[in-house]
MARBA-3410 file (N, C-alpha, C, O; in Angstrom, 1 decimal):
219
-17.0,9.8,-15.8,-17.8,11.0,-15.8,-18.0,11.5,-17.2,-17.4,11.0,-18.1 ~ -19.0,12.4,-17.4,-19.5,12.7,-18.7,-18.5,13.2,-19.7,-17.5,13.9,-19.4 ~ -18.7,12.8,-21.0,-18.1,13.4,-22.1,-19.3,13.9,-23.0,-19.8,13.2,-23.8 ~ -19.7,15.2,-22.8,-21.0,15.7,-23.2,-21.1,16.0,-24.7,-20.1,16.4,-25.3 ~ -22.3,15.7,-25.2,-22.7,16.1,-26.6,-23.5,17.3,-26.5,-24.5,17.3,-25.8
-23.1,18.4,-27.1,-23.7,19.7,-27.0,-24.9,19.8,-28.0,-24.8,19.5,-29.2 ~ -26.0,20.2,-27.5,-27.3,20.5,-28.3,-27.6,21.9,-28.2,-27.9,22.4,-27.1 ~ -27.5,22.7,-29.3,-27.7,24.1,-29.3,-29.1,24.6,-29.7,-29.3,25.7,-30.1 ~ -30.1,23.7,-29.7,-31.4,24.1,-30.2,-32.2,24.8,-29.1,-33.3,24.3,-28.7 ~ -31.7,25.9,-28.7,-32.5,26.8,-27.8,-32.8,26.2,-26.4,-32.0,25.4,-25.9
-33.9,26.7,-25.8,-34.2,26.3,-24.5,-34.4,24.8,-24.3,-34.0,24.2,-23.3 ~ -35.1,24.2,-25.3,-35.4,22.8,-25.2,-34.1,22.0,-25.2,-33.9,21.1,-24.4 ~ -33.2,22.4,-26.1,-31.9,21.6,-26.2,-31.1,21.9,-25.0,-30.4,20.9,-24.6 ~ -31.1,23.1,-24.5,-30.2,23.4,-23.3,-30.7,22.6,-22.1,-29.9,22.0,-21.4 ~ -32.0,22.5,-21.9,-32.5,21.8,-20.7,-32.3,20.3,-20.9,-31.9,19.6,-19.9
-32.5,19.8,-22.1,-32.4,18.3,-22.3,-30.9,17.9,-22.2,-30.6,16.9,-21.6 ~ -30.0,18.8,-22.7,-28.6,18.5,-22.6,-28.1,18.5,-21.2,-27.4,17.6,-20.7 ~ -28.6,19.5,-20.4,-28.2,19.6,-19.0,-28.7,18.4,-18.2,-28.0,17.9,-17.4 ~ -29.9,18.0,-18.5,-30.5,16.9,-17.7,-29.8,15.6,-18.0,-29.5,14.8,-17.1 ~ -29.5,15.4,-19.3,-28.8,14.2,-19.7,-27.4,14.2,-19.0,-26.9,13.1,-18.6
-26.7,15.3,-19.0,-25.4,15.4,-18.4,-25.4,15.1,-16.9,-24.6,14.4,-16.4 ~ -26.4,15.6,-16.2,-26.5,15.4,-14.8,-26.9,14.0,-14.5,-26.5,13.4,-13.5 ~ -27.7,13.4,-15.4,-28.1,12.0,-15.2,-26.8,11.1,-15.3,-26.6,10.1,-14.6 ~ -26.0,11.4,-16.3,-24.7,10.7,-16.5,-23.8,10.8,-15.3,-23.2,9.9,-14.8 ~ -23.7,12.1,-14.7,-22.9,12.3,-13.5,-23.5,11.5,-12.4,-22.7,10.9,-11.6
-24.8,11.5,-12.2,-25.4,10.7,-11.1,-25.1,9.3,-11.3,-24.8,8.6,-10.3 ~ -25.1,8.7,-12.5,-24.9,7.3,-12.7,-23.4,7.0,-12.3,-23.2,5.9,-11.8 ~ -22.5,7.9,-12.6,-21.1,7.7,-12.3,-20.9,7.7,-10.7,-20.3,6.8,-10.2 ~ -21.5,8.6,-10.1,-21.4,8.7,-8.6,-22.1,7.4,-8.0,-21.5,6.9,-7.0 ~ -23.2,7.0,-8.5,-23.8,5.8,-8.0,-22.9,4.6,-8.2,-22.7,3.7,-7.3
-22.2,4.5,-9.3,-21.3,3.3,-9.6,-20.1,3.4,-8.6,-19.7,2.4,-8.2 ~ -19.7,4.6,-8.3,-18.5,4.8,-7.4,-18.9,4.3,-6.0,-18.1,3.7,-5.3 ~ -20.1,4.7,-5.6,-20.6,4.2,-4.2,-20.8,2.7,-4.2,-20.6,2.1,-3.1 ~ -21.2,2.1,-5.3,-21.4,0.7,-5.3,-20.0,0.0,-5.2,-19.9,-1.0,-4.5 ~ -19.0,0.6,-5.8,-17.7,0.0,-5.9,-16.9,0.3,-4.6,-16.1,-0.6,-4.1
-17.0,1.5,-4.1,-16.1,1.9,-3.0,-16.9,2.1,-1.6,-16.2,2.5,-0.7 ~ -18.2,1.9,-1.6,-18.9,2.1,-0.4,-19.0,3.5,0.1,-19.3,4.4,-0.7 ~ -18.8,3.7,1.3,-19.0,5.0,1.9,-17.8,6.0,1.8,-17.8,7.0,2.5 ~ -16.8,5.6,1.0,-15.6,6.4,0.9,-16.0,7.8,0.3,-16.5,7.9,-0.7 ~ -15.6,8.9,1.1,-15.9,10.2,0.6,-15.1,10.5,-0.7,-14.0,10.0,-0.8
-15.6,11.4,-1.5,-16.8,12.2,-1.3,-18.1,11.7,-2.1,-19.1,12.4,-2.2 ~ -18.1,10.5,-2.6,-19.1,10.1,-3.6,-20.5,9.9,-3.0,-21.4,10.2,-3.7 ~ -20.7,9.4,-1.8,-22.0,9.3,-1.2,-22.7,10.7,-1.2,-23.9,10.8,-1.5 ~ -22.0,11.7,-0.7,-22.5,13.1,-0.7,-22.7,13.6,-2.1,-23.7,14.3,-2.3 ~ -21.8,13.3,-3.0,-22.0,13.8,-4.4,-23.2,13.1,-5.0,-23.9,13.8,-5.8
-23.4,11.9,-4.7,-24.6,11.2,-5.3,-25.9,11.8,-4.8,-26.8,12.0,-5.6 ~ -26.0,12.1,-3.5,-27.2,12.8,-2.9,-27.3,14.1,-3.6,-28.5,14.5,-3.9 ~ -26.2,14.9,-3.8,-26.3,16.1,-4.5,-26.8,16.0,-5.9,-27.6,16.8,-6.4 ~ -26.3,14.9,-6.6,-26.7,14.7,-8.0,-28.2,14.5,-8.1,-28.9,14.9,-9.1 ~ -28.8,13.7,-7.1,-30.2,13.5,-7.1,-31.0,14.8,-7.1,-32.0,15.0,-7.8
-30.5,15.8,-6.3,-31.2,17.1,-6.2,-31.0,17.8,-7.5,-31.9,18.5,-8.0 ~ -29.8,17.8,-8.1,-29.6,18.5,-9.3,-30.5,18.0,-10.5,-31.0,18.8,-11.2 ~ -30.6,16.7,-10.6,-31.5,16.1,-11.6,-32.9,16.6,-11.3,-33.7,17.0,-12.2 ~ -33.3,16.6,-10.0,-34.7,17.1,-9.7,-34.9,18.5,-10.1,-36.0,18.9,-10.5 ~ -33.9,19.4,-9.9,-34.1,20.8,-10.3,-34.4,21.0,-11.8,-35.2,21.7,-12.2
-33.6,20.2,-12.6,-33.8,20.2,-14.0,-35.1,19.6,-14.5,-35.7,20.1,-15.4 ~ -35.5,18.5,-13.8,-36.8,17.9,-14.2,-37.9,18.9,-13.9,-38.8,19.0,-14.7 ~ -37.8,19.6,-12.8,-38.9,20.6,-12.5,-38.9,21.7,-13.5,-40.0,22.2,-13.9 ~ -37.7,22.2,-13.9,-37.6,23.2,-14.9,-38.2,22.7,-16.3,-38.9,23.5,-16.9 ~ -37.9,21.5,-16.6,-38.5,20.9,-17.9,-40.0,20.9,-17.8,-40.7,21.3,-18.8
-40.6,20.5,-16.7,-42.0,20.4,-16.5,-42.7,21.8,-16.6,-43.7,22.0,-17.1 ~ -42.0,22.8,-16.0,-42.6,24.1,-16.0,-42.6,24.7,-17.4,-43.5,25.5,-17.7 ~ -41.7,24.3,-18.2,-41.7,24.9,-19.6,-42.1,23.9,-20.7,-41.8,24.2,-21.9 ~ -42.7,22.9,-20.3,-43.3,21.9,-21.3,-42.2,21.2,-22.1,-42.5,20.9,-23.3 ~ -41.0,21.0,-21.5,-40.0,20.2,-22.2,-40.0,18.8,-21.8,-40.0,18.5,-20.6
-40.0,17.9,-22.8,-40.1,16.5,-22.5,-38.7,16.0,-21.9,-37.7,16.3,-22.5 ~ -38.8,15.4,-20.7,-37.6,14.9,-20.1,-37.0,13.7,-20.8,-37.7,12.8,-21.1 ~ -35.7,13.7,-21.1,-35.1,12.5,-21.7,-35.1,11.3,-20.8,-35.0,11.5,-19.6 ~ -35.2,10.2,-21.3,-35.0,8.9,-20.5,-33.6,8.9,-19.9,-32.7,9.3,-20.6 ~ -33.5,8.2,-18.8,-32.2,8.1,-18.2,-31.5,6.9,-18.9,-31.7,5.7,-18.6
-30.7,7.2,-19.8,-30.0,6.2,-20.6,-28.7,5.7,-20.0,-28.0,4.9,-20.5 ~ -28.3,6.3,-18.8,-27.0,6.0,-18.2,-27.1,5.1,-17.0,-26.1,4.6,-16.5 ~ -28.3,4.8,-16.5,-28.4,4.0,-15.3,-27.8,2.6,-15.5,-28.2,1.9,-16.4 ~ -26.8,2.3,-14.7,-26.2,1.0,-14.8,-25.2,0.8,-15.9,-24.7,-0.3,-16.2 ~ -24.9,1.9,-16.7,-24.0,1.8,-17.8,-22.6,2.4,-17.6,-21.7,2.1,-18.3
-22.4,3.2,-16.5,-21.2,3.8,-16.3,-20.1,2.8,-15.8,-20.4,1.9,-15.0 ~ -18.9,2.9,-16.4,-17.8,2.0,-16.0,-16.7,2.8,-15.3,-16.5,4.0,-15.5 ~ -16.1,2.1,-14.4,-15.0,2.7,-13.6,-13.7,1.9,-13.9,-13.8,0.8,-14.3 ~ -12.6,2.5,-13.6,-11.3,1.8,-13.8,-11.0,0.8,-12.7,-10.2,-0.1,-12.9 ~ -11.5,1.0,-11.5,-11.2,0.2,-10.4,-10.0,0.7,-9.6,-9.6,0.0,-8.6
-9.4,1.8,-10.0,-8.3,2.4,-9.3,-8.8,3.7,-8.8,-9.3,4.6,-9.5 ~ -8.8,3.9,-7.4,-9.4,5.1,-6.8,-8.8,6.4,-7.3,-9.6,7.3,-7.6 ~ -7.5,6.5,-7.5,-6.9,7.7,-8.0,-7.5,8.1,-9.4,-7.9,9.2,-9.6 ~ -7.5,7.1,-10.3,-7.9,7.4,-11.7,-9.4,7.7,-11.7,-9.8,8.6,-12.4 ~ -10.2,7.0,-10.9,-11.6,7.3,-10.9,-11.9,8.7,-10.3,-12.8,9.4,-10.8
-11.2,9.1,-9.2,-11.4,10.4,-8.7,-10.9,11.5,-9.7,-11.6,12.5,-9.8 ~ -9.9,11.2,-10.4,-9.4,12.1,-11.4,-10.4,12.3,-12.6,-10.7,13.4,-13.0 ~ -11.0,11.2,-13.0,-12.1,11.2,-14.0,-13.3,12.0,-13.5,-13.8,12.8,-14.3 ~ -13.6,11.8,-12.3,-14.8,12.5,-11.7,-14.5,14.0,-11.6,-15.4,14.8,-11.9 ~ -13.3,14.4,-11.3,-12.9,15.8,-11.2,-13.0,16.5,-12.6,-13.5,17.6,-12.8
-12.4,15.8,-13.6,-12.5,16.3,-15.0,-14.0,16.4,-15.4,-14.3,17.4,-16.1 ~ -14.8,15.4,-15.1,-16.2,15.5,-15.4,-16.9,16.6,-14.8,-17.8,17.3,-15.4 ~ -16.6,16.9,-13.5,-17.3,18.0,-12.8,-16.9,19.3,-13.4,-17.7,20.2,-13.5 ~ -15.6,19.5,-13.8,-15.2,20.7,-14.5,-15.9,20.9,-15.8,-16.3,22.0,-16.2 ~ -16.1,19.8,-16.5,-16.9,19.8,-17.8,-18.3,20.2,-17.5,-18.9,20.9,-18.3
-18.9,19.7,-16.4,-20.3,20.1,-16.1,-20.4,21.6,-15.9,-21.3,22.2,-16.4 ~ -19.5,22.1,-15.1,-19.5,23.6,-14.8,-19.4,24.4,-16.1,-20.1,25.4,-16.3 ~ -18.5,23.9,-17.0,-18.3,24.6,-18.3,-19.6,24.5,-19.2,-20.0,25.5,-19.8 ~ -20.2,23.4,-19.1,-21.5,23.2,-19.9,-22.5,24.1,-19.4,-23.2,24.8,-20.2 ~ -22.7,24.2,-18.1,-23.8,25.1,-17.6,-23.5,26.6,-17.8,-24.4,27.4,-18.0
-22.2,26.9,-17.9,-21.8,28.3,-18.2,-22.2,28.6,-19.6,-22.6,29.7,-19.9 ~ -22.0,27.6,-20.5,-22.4,27.9,-22.0,-23.9,27.9,-22.1,-24.4,28.6,-23.0 ~ -24.6,27.2,-21.3,-26.1,27.1,-21.4,-26.8,28.4,-20.9,-27.9,28.7,-21.4 ~ -26.1,29.2,-20.1,-26.8,30.3,-19.4,-27.4,31.3,-20.5,-28.5,31.7,-20.3 ~ -26.6,31.6,-21.6,-27.2,32.6,-22.6,-28.4,32.0,-23.3,-29.2,32.7,-23.9
-28.5,30.6,-23.3,-29.6,30.0,-24.1,-30.8,29.8,-23.2,-31.8,29.2,-23.7 ~ -30.8,30.2,-21.9,-31.8,29.8,-21.0,-33.2,30.4,-21.5,-34.2,29.6,-21.5 ~ -33.2,31.6,-21.9,-34.5,32.2,-22.4,-35.5,32.5,-21.4,-36.6,33.0,-21.7 ~ -35.3,32.2,-20.1,-36.2,32.5,-19.0,-35.4,32.7,-17.8,-34.4,31.9,-17.5 ~ -35.8,33.6,-16.9,-35.0,33.9,-15.7,-34.9,32.7,-14.8,-33.8,32.5,-14.2
-36.0,31.9,-14.7,-35.9,30.8,-13.7,-34.9,29.7,-14.2,-34.2,29.1,-13.4 ~ -34.9,29.5,-15.5,-33.9,28.5,-16.1,-32.5,29.0,-16.0,-31.6,28.2,-15.6 ~ -32.3,30.3,-16.2,-31.0,30.9,-16.1,-30.5,30.7,-14.6,-29.3,30.4,-14.4 ~ -31.4,30.9,-13.7,-31.0,30.7,-12.3,-30.6,29.3,-11.9,-29.7,29.1,-11.1 ~ -31.3,28.3,-12.6,-31.0,26.9,-12.3,-29.6,26.6,-12.9,-28.8,26.0,-12.2
-29.3,27.1,-14.1,-28.0,26.8,-14.7,-26.9,27.5,-13.9,-25.8,26.9,-13.7 ~ -27.1,28.7,-13.4,-26.1,29.4,-12.6,-25.9,28.7,-11.3,-24.8,28.6,-10.8 ~ -27.0,28.2,-10.7,-26.9,27.5,-9.4,-26.1,26.2,-9.6,-25.3,25.9,-8.8 ~ -26.3,25.5,-10.7,-25.6,24.3,-11.0,-24.1,24.6,-11.2,-23.2,23.9,-10.7 ~ -23.8,25.6,-12.0,-22.4,26.0,-12.2,-21.7,26.4,-11.0,-20.6,25.9,-10.7
-22.3,27.2,-10.1,-21.7,27.6,-8.9,-21.4,26.5,-7.9,-20.4,26.4,-7.3 ~ -22.4,25.6,-7.9,-22.3,24.4,-7.0,-21.1,23.5,-7.4,-20.4,23.0,-6.6 ~ -21.0,23.3,-8.8,-20.0,22.5,-9.3,-18.6,23.1,-9.0,-17.7,22.4,-8.5 ~ -18.5,24.4,-9.2,-17.2,25.0,-9.0,-16.8,25.2,-7.5,-15.7,25.1,-7.1 ~ -17.8,25.6,-6.7,-17.5,26.0,-5.3,-17.6,24.8,-4.3,-17.0,24.9,-3.2
-18.3,23.8,-4.6,-18.5,22.7,-3.6,-18.0,21.3,-4.2,-17.2,20.7,-3.5 ~ -18.6,20.9,-5.3,-18.3,19.6,-5.8,-16.9,19.4,-6.3,-16.2,18.4,-5.9 ~ -16.4,20.3,-7.1,-15.1,20.2,-7.7,-14.0,20.3,-6.6,-13.1,19.5,-6.7 ~ -14.0,21.2,-5.6,-13.0,21.2,-4.6,-13.0,19.9,-3.8,-11.9,19.4,-3.4 ~ -14.1,19.2,-3.5,-14.2,18.0,-2.8,-13.4,16.9,-3.7,-12.7,16.1,-3.1
-13.7,16.9,-5.0,-13.0,15.9,-5.8,-11.5,16.2,-6.0,-10.8,15.2,-6.0 ~ -11.1,17.4,-6.0,-9.7,17.7,-6.2,-9.0,17.3,-4.9,-7.8,16.8,-5.0 ~ -9.6,17.5,-3.7,-9.0,17.0,-2.5,-8.8,15.5,-2.5,-7.8,15.0,-2.0 ~ -9.9,14.8,-3.0,-9.8,13.4,-3.0,-8.7,12.9,-4.0,-8.0,12.0,-3.7 ~ -8.5,13.6,-5.1,-7.5,13.3,-6.1,-6.1,13.5,-5.4,-5.2,12.6,-5.6
-5.9,14.6,-4.7,-4.6,14.8,-4.1,-4.3,13.8,-3.0,-3.2,13.3,-2.9 ~ -5.3,13.5,-2.2,-5.1,12.5,-1.1,-4.8,11.1,-1.8,-3.9,10.4,-1.3 ~ -5.5,10.8,-2.8,-5.3,9.5,-3.5,-3.9,9.4,-4.1,-3.2,8.4,-4.0 ~ -3.5,10.5,-4.8,-2.1,10.5,-5.4,-1.1,10.3,-4.3,-0.1,9.6,-4.5 ~ -1.2,11.0,-3.2,-0.2,10.9,-2.1,-0.2,9.5,-1.5,0.9,9.0,-1.3
-1.4,8.9,-1.3,-1.4,7.6,-0.7,-0.8,6.6,-1.6,-0.1,5.7,-1.2 ~ -1.2,6.6,-2.9,-0.7,5.6,-3.8,0.8,5.8,-4.1,1.5,4.8,-4.3 ~ 1.3,7.0,-4.1,2.7,7.2,-4.3,3.5,6.6,-3.1,4.5,6.0,-3.3 ~ 3.0,6.9,-1.9,3.6,6.3,-0.7,3.6,4.8,-0.7,4.7,4.2,-0.4 ~ 2.5,4.2,-1.1,2.5,2.7,-1.1,3.4,2.2,-2.2,4.0,1.1,-2.0
3.4,2.9,-3.4,4.3,2.4,-4.5,5.7,2.4,-4.1,6.5,1.5,-4.5 ~ 6.1,3.4,-3.2,7.5,3.4,-2.7,7.9,2.2,-1.9,9.0,1.8,-1.8 ~ 6.8,1.5,-1.3,7.1,0.3,-0.5,6.7,-0.9,-1.3,6.6,-2.0,-0.7 ~ 6.5,-0.8,-2.6,6.2,-2.0,-3.4,4.8,-2.5,-3.2,4.5,-3.7,-3.6 ~ 3.8,-1.7,-2.8,2.4,-2.1,-2.6,1.6,-1.6,-3.8,1.7,-0.4,-4.1
0.9,-2.5,-4.5,0.1,-2.1,-5.7,-0.9,-1.1,-5.3,-1.4,-1.1,-4.2 ~ -1.3,-0.3,-6.3,-2.3,0.7,-6.1,-3.6,0.2,-5.5,-4.3,0.8,-4.7 ~ -4.1,-1.0,-6.1,-5.3,-1.5,-5.6,-5.4,-2.0,-4.2,-6.4,-2.2,-3.6 ~ -4.2,-2.1,-3.6,-4.1,-2.5,-2.2,-3.9,-1.4,-1.3,-3.8,-1.5,0.0 ~ -3.8,-0.2,-1.8,-3.4,1.0,-1.0,-4.5,1.4,-0.1,-4.3,2.2,0.9
-5.8,0.9,-0.4,-6.9,1.4,0.4,-7.5,0.3,1.3,-8.6,0.5,1.8 ~ -6.8,-0.8,1.4,-7.3,-1.9,2.3,-7.3,-1.4,3.7,-6.3,-0.8,4.1 ~ -8.3,-1.6,4.4,-8.4,-1.2,5.8,-7.8,-2.3,6.7,-8.2,-3.5,6.6 ~ -6.9,-1.9,7.6,-6.3,-2.9,8.5,-6.7,-2.7,10.0,-6.1,-3.4,10.8 ~ -7.6,-1.8,10.3,-7.9,-1.5,11.6,-7.5,-0.1,11.9,-6.8,0.6,11.2
-8.0,0.4,13.1,-7.9,1.9,13.3,-6.4,2.3,13.4,-6.0,3.3,12.8 ~ -5.6,1.6,14.2,-4.2,2.0,14.5,-3.4,1.9,13.2,-2.6,2.8,12.9 ~ -3.6,0.8,12.4,-2.8,0.6,11.2,-3.2,1.7,10.2,-2.3,2.3,9.5 ~ -4.5,2.0,10.1,-4.9,3.0,9.1,-4.3,4.4,9.5,-3.9,5.2,8.7 ~ -4.3,4.6,10.8,-3.8,5.9,11.3,-2.3,6.0,11.0,-1.8,7.1,10.5
-1.6,4.9,11.2,-0.2,4.9,10.8,0.1,5.2,9.3,0.9,5.9,9.0 ~ -0.7,4.5,8.5,-0.6,4.7,7.1,-0.8,6.1,6.6,-0.1,6.6,5.8 ~ -1.9,6.7,7.2,-2.1,8.1,6.9,-0.9,9.0,7.3,-0.5,9.9,6.6 ~ -0.4,8.7,8.5,0.7,9.5,9.0,1.9,9.3,8.1,2.6,10.3,7.8 ~ 2.2,8.0,7.7,3.3,7.8,6.8,3.2,8.5,5.5,4.1,9.0,4.9
1.9,8.5,4.9,1.7,9.2,3.7,2.0,10.7,3.8,2.5,11.3,2.9 ~ 1.6,11.3,4.9,1.8,12.7,5.1,3.3,13.0,5.2,3.8,13.9,4.6 ~ 4.0,12.1,6.0,5.4,12.3,6.2,6.1,12.1,4.9,7.1,12.8,4.5 ~ 5.7,11.1,4.1,6.3,10.9,2.8,6.1,12.0,1.9,7.1,12.4,1.1 ~ 5.0,12.7,1.9,4.8,13.9,1.1,5.7,15.0,1.5,6.1,15.8,0.7
6.0,15.1,2.8,6.8,16.2,3.3,8.3,16.0,3.3,9.1,16.9,3.0 ~ 8.6,14.7,3.5,10.1,14.4,3.7,10.6,13.4,2.7,11.8,13.0,2.8 ~ 9.8,12.9,1.8,10.1,11.9,0.8,10.3,10.5,1.5,10.3,10.4,2.7 ~ 10.3,9.4,0.7,10.0,8.1,1.3,10.9,7.6,2.4,11.6,6.6,2.2 ~ 11.0,8.4,3.4,11.5,7.9,4.7,13.0,7.4,4.7,13.5,6.9,5.7
13.7,7.6,3.6,15.1,7.3,3.6,15.5,6.0,4.2,15.2,4.9,3.6 ~ 16.1,6.0,5.3,16.7,4.8,5.9,15.6,3.8,6.3,15.8,2.6,6.3 ~ 14.3,4.4,6.6,13.3,3.5,7.1,12.4,2.8,6.0,11.7,1.9,6.3 ~ 12.6,3.2,4.8,11.8,2.7,3.7,11.9,1.2,3.6,10.9,0.5,3.5 ~ 13.1,0.6,3.6,13.2,-0.9,3.5,12.5,-1.6,4.6,11.8,-2.6,4.4
12.6,-1.0,5.8,11.9,-1.6,7.0,10.4,-1.6,6.8,9.7,-2.6,7.0 ~ 9.9,-0.4,6.4,8.4,-0.3,6.3,7.9,-1.1,5.2,6.8,-1.6,5.3 ~ 8.7,-1.3,4.1,8.2,-2.0,3.0,7.9,-3.4,3.3,7.0,-4.1,2.7 ~ 8.7,-4.0,4.2,8.6,-5.4,4.6,8.0,-5.7,5.9,8.0,-6.8,6.4 ~ 7.3,-4.7,6.5,6.8,-4.8,7.8,5.2,-4.8,7.7,4.7,-3.9,7.1
4.6,-5.7,8.4,3.1,-5.7,8.3,2.5,-4.6,9.1,3.2,-4.1,10.1 ~ 1.3,-4.1,8.7,0.7,-3.0,9.5,0.5,-3.4,11.0,0.6,-2.5,11.8 ~ 0.2,-4.7,11.2,0.0,-5.1,12.6,1.2,-4.9,13.5,1.2,-4.4,14.6 ~ 2.4,-5.2,12.9,3.6,-5.1,13.6,3.9,-3.6,13.8,4.4,-3.2,14.9 ~ 3.7,-2.8,12.8,3.9,-1.4,12.9,3.0,-0.8,14.0,3.5,0.1,14.8
1.8,-1.3,14.1,0.9,-0.8,15.1,1.4,-1.2,16.5,1.4,-0.3,17.4 ~ 1.9,-2.4,16.6,2.5,-2.8,17.9,3.7,-2.0,18.3,3.8,-1.6,19.5 ~ 4.5,-1.7,17.3,5.7,-0.8,17.6,5.3,0.6,18.1,5.8,1.1,19.0 ~ 4.3,1.1,17.4,3.8,2.5,17.7,3.2,2.5,19.1,3.5,3.4,19.9 ~ 2.3,1.5,19.4,1.6,1.5,20.6,2.5,1.2,21.8,2.5,1.9,22.8
3.4,0.3,21.5,4.4,-0.1,22.6,5.3,1.1,22.9,5.6,1.4,24.0 ~ 5.7,1.8,21.8,6.6,3.0,22.0,5.9,4.1,22.8,6.4,4.7,23.7 ~ 4.6,4.3,22.5,3.8,5.3,23.2,3.7,4.9,24.7,3.8,5.8,25.5 ~ 3.4,3.6,25.0,3.3,3.2,26.4,4.6,3.4,27.1,4.6,3.8,28.3 ~ 5.7,3.0,26.5,7.0,3.1,27.1,7.3,4.6,27.4,7.8,4.9,28.5
7.0,5.5,26.4,7.2,6.9,26.7,6.4,7.4,27.8,6.8,8.2,28.6 ~ 5.1,7.0,27.9,4.2,7.4,28.9,4.7,6.9,30.3,4.7,7.7,31.3 ~ 5.2,5.7,30.4,5.7,5.2,31.6,7.0,5.9,32.1,7.2,6.2,33.2 ~ 7.8,6.3,31.1,9.0,7.0,31.3,8.7,8.4,31.9,9.4,8.8,32.8 ~ 7.7,9.0,31.4,7.3,10.4,31.9,6.5,10.4,33.1,6.3,11.4,33.7
6.0,9.2,33.5,5.1,9.2,34.7,5.9,9.5,35.9,7.0,8.9,36.1 ~ 5.5,10.4,36.8,6.2,10.7,38.0,6.3,9.5,38.9,5.3,8.8,39.1 ~ 7.5,9.3,39.6,7.6,8.2,40.5,6.6,8.2,41.7,6.4,9.3,42.2 ~ 6.1,7.1,42.0,5.1,7.1,43.1,5.9,7.1,44.4,7.0,6.5,44.6 ~ 5.3,7.8,45.4,5.9,7.9,46.7,5.5,6.7,47.6,4.4,6.4,47.7
6.5,6.1,48.2,6.3,4.9,49.1,5.7,5.4,50.4,6.1,6.4,50.9 ~ 4.7,4.8,50.8,4.0,5.1,52.1,4.9,4.7,53.3,5.2,3.5,53.4 ~ 5.2,5.7,54.1,6.0,5.4,55.3,5.1,4.8,56.4,4.1,5.4,56.7 ~ 5.6,3.8,57.0,4.8,3.2,58.1,5.2,3.7,59.4,4.6,3.3,60.5
END
């Protein structure tokens, strides 16, 4: 996500800086969706970035400001680790909000000031909270997997509905109760498929145990 260069040359500089920053953020979100598919929140953030770029392009055209070329398409790089990339995105979104807050006094026109304020509020109230939640979930998931000797890059492999459900449950329990004490060695060396079988089998046994006895029909 962006590491912005500030241009203080009045309304033209403010609009061009803002547009360049939003283009860079859009390129990062696009790269994340290419790398991680539909994993939230980046598809929604990418769609939002398209709108944000559009608002600034429209403001540039209204005020006769030449739009900068998109120099960031296809150039953004990611670490390949979900936690680190989410953390970078959150830091970048916070920087975007700070940038638009600094630009507001330079707007020089009520409509441009409104665009900057809209961008700032959206970054702080919608986009940044989504990214922070993703960072916290990623940190919890990777910490839980690390406790079982699983590399961070394997923490997000999908194993099927029940296995993924179990892993989410284990990560929540790990965050609340620490790495499972006595059960950690077992879980570390047990495949998700076997854990799924244990869980499903246990649930079925419990259901059968609780099922009321059927009454025999008397002849």
